[in-house]
N, C-alpha and C positions, 0 to 999 in steps of 0.2 A: 503494500499500499503506500503511496505517496503522502508527503506530508500533511495534507489538509484533509484525508479522507478518514470517514470514520467507520469503524467496523461494524457488521451488523449486529443488532441485539440478539443475544441467545436467550432461548426459552427452551423449555423442554418439550420441543415438537415430538421428539421421540419417545412420546409416553409408552408406546407399546413395547419399546425395547427394553424398558425400565424393568426392574424385577417387581415382584409384587409388594415386597416389603418397603422399596424406594416409592412406589405409588401409592402406598398407604400413608407413608410419611408426607408426601405433599399432596394429598388429599386433606389430611390434618392440617396442614399450613392454609389451604385453599379455604378450609372450613372456616378458620380463625380470621383470614380476609375478609370473606363474605359474611361472616356473622351466623354461620350456618351451623347444624350439626352434620357429621358426614355418617353415610351409612357405610361401615367397612366390610359388610358382608359380600360374597360373591366371588366369581373368579378372578383370575389375575386381568383378562381380558374385561370383565365387568368394572372393576377398579381403573384400568387403564382408560376407558371409555369416561368413567365419571371424572376422571383428571382432565381429560382433554376437554371436556364440556364445560367444567369450571373456569378452566384458564381461558376459554373462548369467551365465557360471560366477563372475567374479569378484564380481559381485553377491551371487551367493547363497553363496559361502563365503570373505568377505574374511579368514579365518584361514590362508587358502592361499596367501597373498600372500608371493611371495619378497622379500627384500629386497636390496639392491645388495651387501651384503657375503656373500650367500648365491648370488648367480647372476652370472655374469660377462657376461650378455646385456643385463643393466640398465646403462646409462652413460647419465650427464647430462654436458651440455658447456655452456659458456658460448656467448655469441655468437661470439666470436672461436675458439671450436674447442678452449679448453682445459678437461682433464677436471675434472669436479667428483666427489669422492669422497665417499659418505654414510658416516661413521664412528659413526652412531648404533646403539645397540642395536635388534634387530628390534622391541621393544614400546617403544621411546623415542619417540612420537610425542604432540603436545600439540593440543588443540583450542583454535583462535583464532577469534576473530570479526573477519573483515575490515571495516575502515573506508572503504576504496574499492574500485573494481572493480579486479580483480588476476588476471592469467593467474598460475596456480600448479598446480603437479601435486600435489595432496591427494586426500583422500577424504571423502565425506559421512559424517559420523558416525552417522547414522540408518540408511543404507542399505549404506555399504561401496563405493559404487560410486565411481569416480574422477571427480575433478572439475578442469577444466581453467580454467574461469571462473569465479572466486568474485565475486558481487555483492555491494555495500554489505552488512553487516549479516549476512552469510551465516558459519555455524560450518563450519569445513573441518578436518580432521584433517591435520598435517603434521609432518615430522621436527622434533625438540625444536630442534636447532640454527637451522633455518628459521624457527621460530616465535619464537625468539629475538630473531632478525635482524628480522623483520617487525615485532615490538613495538619494538625499539629505534628503527626507523625510522619508527613512528608509523603503519605502514600497518595494524595488527592489534593486538588484545588478548585477553588469555586468555579464554577462553568457559568 
């Protein structure tokens, strides 16, 4: 890619290729974002279909996203199991441009779709507190 080109937003378009456990985890995430209870029963294909449908729904209406202070189903944990609480206001998100490849739970500002892997130079919407931390650590800049 030349200097000014942006890499494409990466989504879990290959939900059918993910394992059932990966799709169950993604379904839990989507349930939290959409403020719903997820039906975790069914075959791997059923779960993959639900993930695909909910991701499409989220992409079409990003204003329908529930934030962690609105839904108890959306919980983030550190690697050692410690609970992370998002105290940001629902609209308190910032656009950042990442300086290196990062795993992040953010959203594409153009489409509203979830971004789990942000490539160098990519713009991502993240909670304000996370944006501040990323900038302080030199992994991103405000976009």
